[in-house]
C-alpha positions as CSV (number, residue, x, y, z in Angstrom):
1,M,-21.3,-37.6,142.1
2,S,-19.3,-34.5,142.5
3,A,-15.6,-34.9,141.2
4,D,-14.3,-33.8,145.1
5,D,-17.0,-37.0,146.3
6,A,-14.9,-39.0,143.6
7,G,-11.8,-38.4,144.7
8,A,-12.5,-38.3,148.3
9,A,-14.4,-41.9,148.3
10,I,-10.9,-42.7,146.1
11,R,-8.6,-41.5,149.1
12,Q,-10.9,-43.3,151.5
13,A,-10.4,-46.4,149.3
14,A,-6.0,-46.1,149.5
15,A,-6.0,-45.6,153.2
16,R,-7.9,-49.0,153.6
17,I,-6.1,-50.8,151.2
18,T,-3.2,-49.7,152.1
19,A,-3.9,-50.4,155.9
20,L,-4.0,-53.9,154.9
21,G,-0.5,-54.5,154.4
22,E,1.1,-57.2,152.2
23,S,-1.2,-59.6,150.6
24,G,-1.1,-62.9,151.8
25,P,1.1,-65.1,150.0
26,R,0.4,-66.6,146.4
27,A,2.8,-69.7,145.5
28,A,4.1,-69.9,141.9
29,P,2.6,-73.1,140.4
30,D,5.7,-74.5,139.6
31,A,9.4,-74.8,141.6
32,V,12.2,-72.5,139.6
33,N,13.3,-75.0,136.6
34,L,15.9,-75.3,134.3
35,P,13.3,-76.0,130.7
36,M,11.4,-72.5,131.9
37,S,14.9,-70.6,132.1
38,R,15.9,-72.5,129.1
39,H,13.4,-71.0,126.6
40,W,13.7,-67.3,128.9
41,V,17.4,-67.2,127.8
42,Q,16.3,-68.2,124.4
43,A,14.0,-66.1,123.7
44,M,16.2,-63.0,125.1
45,G,19.1,-63.3,123.5
46,D,21.2,-64.6,127.3
47,T,23.9,-66.6,126.4
48,N,25.3,-66.6,129.8
49,P,26.2,-70.2,130.2
50,V,25.6,-70.4,134.1
51,Y,21.8,-70.4,133.2
52,T,21.4,-73.4,131.2
53,D,24.8,-75.3,131.5
54,A,25.5,-77.3,134.4
55,G,29.1,-77.7,133.7
56,A,30.0,-73.7,133.2
57,A,27.9,-73.1,136.2
58,A,29.3,-75.4,138.4
59,R,32.9,-73.4,137.6
60,S,31.2,-70.6,138.4
61,A,31.3,-68.3,141.9
62,H,27.6,-69.4,141.7
63,G,28.6,-73.1,142.3
64,G,25.8,-74.7,140.4
65,P,23.1,-73.6,138.0
66,V,21.6,-70.6,139.0
67,A,17.8,-68.6,137.5
68,P,18.2,-65.5,135.3
69,P,17.2,-63.2,138.1
70,A,15.0,-60.7,135.6
71,M,12.6,-64.0,135.6
72,T,11.5,-63.8,138.9
73,Q,8.2,-62.5,138.4
74,V,7.6,-64.8,135.7
75,W,7.4,-67.5,138.2
76,T,4.6,-66.3,140.0
77,M,2.3,-65.3,136.7
78,R,-0.9,-66.4,136.8
79,G,-0.8,-67.2,133.0
80,L,-2.8,-66.6,130.3
81,Q,-6.4,-68.7,131.5
82,P,-5.5,-69.1,135.4
83,A,-7.7,-71.5,137.0
84,D,-8.6,-69.0,139.7
85,L,-10.1,-65.9,139.6
86,G,-7.7,-63.6,140.8
87,D,-6.3,-62.9,144.6
88,P,-9.2,-60.9,146.6
89,G,-6.0,-59.3,148.7
90,D,-4.7,-58.6,145.8
91,P,-3.9,-54.2,146.7
92,L,-3.5,-53.7,142.6
93,G,-6.9,-55.3,141.6
94,L,-8.5,-53.5,145.1
95,M,-7.7,-50.3,144.1
96,S,-7.9,-51.1,140.3
97,A,-11.6,-52.0,141.6
98,A,-12.5,-48.8,143.5
99,L,-11.1,-46.5,140.6
100,D,-13.1,-48.2,138.1
101,E,-16.3,-47.5,140.1
102,A,-15.2,-43.8,140.3
103,G,-15.0,-44.1,136.2
104,F,-11.3,-44.5,135.9
105,T,-12.1,-47.8,133.9
106,S,-8.3,-47.1,131.7
107,V,-5.0,-48.4,132.3
108,V,-1.5,-47.9,131.4
109,A,1.7,-49.4,132.8
110,T,4.3,-46.4,133.5
111,N,7.1,-47.3,135.6
112,S,8.5,-50.5,137.4
113,E,11.5,-51.0,139.5
114,Q,13.3,-54.2,140.2
115,E,15.7,-55.1,142.8
116,Y,17.2,-58.6,143.1
117,Y,18.7,-59.9,146.1
118,R,20.1,-62.8,145.3
119,Y,19.9,-65.4,142.6
120,L,17.1,-68.3,142.6
121,R,18.3,-71.7,142.0
122,P,16.8,-74.5,140.4
123,G,14.4,-76.5,142.3
124,E,12.9,-73.5,144.7
125,Q,9.9,-72.6,145.3
126,V,8.8,-69.1,145.2
127,T,5.8,-67.2,146.8
128,V,4.7,-63.5,146.4
129,R,3.2,-60.3,148.4
130,S,2.5,-57.5,147.7
131,S,1.1,-53.7,149.2
132,L,0.0,-50.7,148.1
133,E,2.9,-48.1,148.5
134,E,0.6,-44.7,147.0
135,V,-2.2,-43.4,145.4
136,T,-1.9,-40.0,143.6
137,G,-4.1,-38.0,141.9
138,P,-6.1,-36.5,140.1
139,K,-3.5,-35.9,137.8
140,R,-4.3,-34.5,133.8
141,T,-2.0,-36.3,131.4
142,A,-2.5,-36.9,127.7
143,L,-4.3,-39.7,127.7
144,G,-6.6,-37.9,130.0
145,E,-7.5,-37.1,134.2
146,G,-6.1,-40.2,136.0
147,W,-4.7,-41.1,139.4
148,F,-1.6,-43.3,139.6
149,I,-1.2,-46.3,141.9
150,T,2.0,-47.2,143.0
151,T,2.5,-50.9,144.5
152,R,5.5,-53.3,146.0
153,S,5.4,-56.8,145.4
154,T,8.3,-59.0,146.9
155,W,9.5,-62.5,146.2
156,Y,10.2,-64.9,148.9
157,V,11.8,-68.3,149.4
158,G,10.2,-69.5,152.7
159,T,10.4,-66.5,154.8
160,E,13.6,-65.2,152.8
161,A,12.8,-62.2,150.5
162,V,14.8,-62.9,147.1
163,A,13.4,-59.9,145.8
164,S,11.4,-57.0,145.3
165,M,9.5,-54.5,142.7
166,M,7.8,-51.4,142.6
167,F,5.0,-51.1,140.0
168,R,3.0,-48.2,138.9
169,I,0.1,-47.8,136.4
170,L,-2.3,-44.9,135.3
171,K,-5.9,-45.7,135.8
172,F,-7.3,-43.1,134.0
173,R,-11.0,-41.5,132.3
174,P,-10.3,-41.7,128.5
175,A,-11.3,-37.9,127.4
176,A,-14.6,-37.7,125.7
177,Q,-14.1,-38.2,121.5
178,S,-15.7,-35.2,119.3
179,G,-18.0,-35.2,117.0
180,P,-21.5,-36.6,116.3
181,P,-22.8,-39.3,117.2
182,V,-23.5,-42.1,114.2
183,T,-26.7,-42.5,113.8
184,E,-27.2,-44.2,110.3
185,P,-25.7,-47.1,108.7
186,S,-22.4,-45.5,106.7
187,A,-20.7,-46.8,103.8
188,P,-18.2,-49.3,104.4
189,P,-15.0,-47.6,105.0
190,E,-11.7,-46.6,102.5
191,P,-8.9,-48.6,102.9
192,P,-6.6,-47.2,105.7
193,E,-3.6,-45.4,104.4
194,Q,-0.2,-46.3,105.4
195,P,0.5,-45.0,108.5
196,E,2.4,-42.0,108.7
197,P,5.5,-41.0,111.6
198,P,3.8,-39.2,114.8
199,S,3.7,-35.4,113.7
200,A,5.8,-33.5,116.2
201,A,2.9,-32.4,118.2
202,A,1.6,-36.2,118.9
203,D,1.2,-37.4,122.4
204,V,3.4,-39.9,122.6
205,L,3.9,-42.5,125.6
206,R,7.9,-40.6,126.3
207,P,10.6,-43.3,127.4
208,V,12.1,-43.0,131.0
209,V,15.2,-41.5,130.3
210,S,18.1,-43.1,133.3
211,P,21.9,-43.2,133.2
212,D,22.4,-46.6,131.9
213,T,20.4,-45.3,128.7
214,A,20.6,-41.7,128.3
215,F,23.6,-42.2,125.7
216,F,21.6,-44.0,123.5
217,W,18.6,-41.4,123.6
218,E,21.3,-38.9,123.3
219,G,22.4,-40.7,120.1
220,T,19.0,-40.7,118.6
221,A,18.8,-36.7,118.7
222,R,22.0,-37.0,116.8
223,H,20.6,-39.7,114.1
224,E,22.8,-42.1,115.5
225,L,21.8,-45.8,116.2
226,R,23.9,-46.8,119.7
227,I,24.2,-50.4,120.9
228,Q,25.8,-50.7,124.3
229,R,29.4,-52.1,124.1
230,C,31.6,-53.4,127.0
231,G,34.4,-51.8,128.0
232,G,36.1,-55.5,128.6
233,C,35.1,-58.2,126.5
234,G,33.7,-55.8,123.9
235,A,30.3,-57.8,124.0
236,L,27.4,-56.0,122.5
237,R,24.0,-55.7,124.2
238,H,20.7,-54.2,124.0
239,P,18.6,-53.2,126.0
240,P,21.4,-51.2,128.1
241,G,22.6,-52.0,131.1
242,P,25.1,-51.1,133.9
243,M,26.6,-54.1,134.1
244,C,28.0,-56.7,131.3
245,P,26.4,-59.9,131.6
246,V,29.3,-62.0,129.9
247,C,32.1,-60.6,131.9
248,G,30.1,-58.6,134.8
249,L,32.3,-55.7,134.1
250,A,30.5,-52.3,134.7
251,R,32.1,-50.7,132.2
252,P,30.0,-49.7,129.4
253,E,30.8,-47.9,126.6
254,Y,28.8,-48.1,122.4
255,D,29.3,-48.5,119.1
256,V,27.4,-46.6,116.4
257,A,25.2,-49.7,114.4
258,A,25.5,-49.5,110.4
259,G,21.0,-48.8,110.7
260,T,20.3,-52.4,108.7
261,G,18.8,-55.6,109.9
262,E,16.0,-57.3,109.1
263,V,13.1,-58.3,111.1
264,Y,13.2,-61.0,113.7
265,S,9.6,-60.9,114.8
266,Y,6.3,-58.6,114.8
267,V,3.1,-58.1,115.9
268,V,0.1,-55.9,114.4
269,H,-1.1,-54.1,117.3
270,H,-5.0,-53.4,117.1
271,H,-5.5,-52.1,120.3
272,P,-5.2,-50.8,123.4
273,P,-4.8,-47.4,121.5
274,V,-1.5,-45.4,121.5
275,P,-1.8,-41.9,121.8
276,G,-0.8,-39.7,118.7
277,R,-1.0,-43.1,116.5
278,P,-4.1,-44.3,114.1
279,L,-4.2,-47.7,114.3
280,P,-3.6,-50.9,113.3
281,I,0.5,-50.5,113.4
282,V,3.3,-52.8,113.0
283,I,5.8,-53.2,116.1
284,A,8.7,-55.1,115.0
285,L,11.6,-57.0,116.6
286,V,14.4,-56.5,114.4
287,Q,17.8,-58.3,114.7
288,L,20.6,-55.4,113.6
289,T,23.5,-56.5,111.5
290,E,25.7,-56.2,114.4
291,G,24.0,-59.3,116.1
292,V,21.4,-57.7,118.6
293,R,18.1,-56.8,118.7
294,M,15.9,-53.9,119.0
295,V,12.2,-53.1,119.1
296,G,10.2,-50.3,117.0
297,E,7.3,-49.1,114.9
298,L,7.4,-50.6,110.7
299,L,6.9,-47.7,109.3
300,D,5.0,-47.1,105.5
301,I,4.1,-51.0,105.0
302,S,0.8,-52.6,105.6
303,P,0.3,-55.4,108.1
304,E,0.0,-58.0,105.0
305,R,3.4,-56.7,103.7
306,A,5.0,-57.2,107.1
307,R,7.2,-60.5,107.3
308,I,10.3,-62.2,108.8
309,G,13.3,-61.8,107.5
310,L,12.5,-58.2,105.6
311,P,15.4,-56.2,105.7
312,V,14.6,-52.9,107.0
313,R,16.9,-50.1,107.8
314,V,16.3,-47.4,110.6
315,T,14.9,-44.2,110.7
316,F,14.3,-41.1,113.3
317,V,11.3,-39.4,113.5
318,E,11.4,-35.9,115.2
319,V,8.8,-36.1,117.9
320,D,9.9,-32.5,119.1
321,G,12.9,-30.6,120.2
322,E,13.3,-33.1,123.4
323,L,12.1,-36.4,121.8
324,T,13.9,-38.9,118.3
325,L,12.3,-42.0,118.4
326,P,14.3,-45.3,115.6
327,A,11.8,-46.4,113.6
328,W,12.1,-49.1,110.8
329,R,11.7,-48.9,107.4
330,E,11.7,-51.6,104.7
331,D,15.5,-51.6,103.1
332,R,14.8,-52.3,99.3
333,R,18.5,-51.4,98.3
């Protein structure tokens, strides 16, 4: 099949799936409940008492317990080992299958936008419906030629819409690997060298800079690690947002952090490939001295030496003239 034929087939599939409209409702396996909310806020470090303290919630404007809005998608997730084989009417699955057939078999999520219409309350049963909004391509990217798929999911309680999400992924055909094929057994590989920071010319997945996060990336360009601070109650928070989760004031300011902390948790990333990075790499969730947590790569350390509680200090990796990334190294002081 020629590139033109493949493109025509993909556009026809997109038109057909778009015309289907919203998929049928998929129900959450459980009603909104306090135990899951409690696990979520503990993992996220969210101390707002309206999610877990019935007394505090009753005294609030909510008049009773509510669930964190950012959990909306969690209620309808299928889990790691779903009993079903997927929703045959799921537009993302249908469009992904069409692109798989055309050779665009790799995928990376690019961005999403969520909108919450009201708080959910314990005991409510949530369903989700999805539709295909747009398919654009072919586009040439650092990962390879691909197509962007944009879907819209809406969550309901009964017939009432309570939240929605725009979700966009890139389905791409990986660029061909250079070098001759290996036809003979090779000697055991040498132990991998310690990872190096990305070079200025490396292809990296770039963060989306929004009005809420611009101050952070302006800080990294100046080799400052900035933490958002509420201009009212002074609470620190990360990642940044438009409104303080403690007092509700929309007056964000920032402090410059000391740049020290310790590894709160970490993962060793082996797959999928990361543009511009040899694998494996260590990705750490660092608890800063100031109390907030931040994710970044742990440099110059083998996976075997990474550990929870490891003292670390921030470093700044200048990718190019437009992007400087914060990363971490073991603090031996």
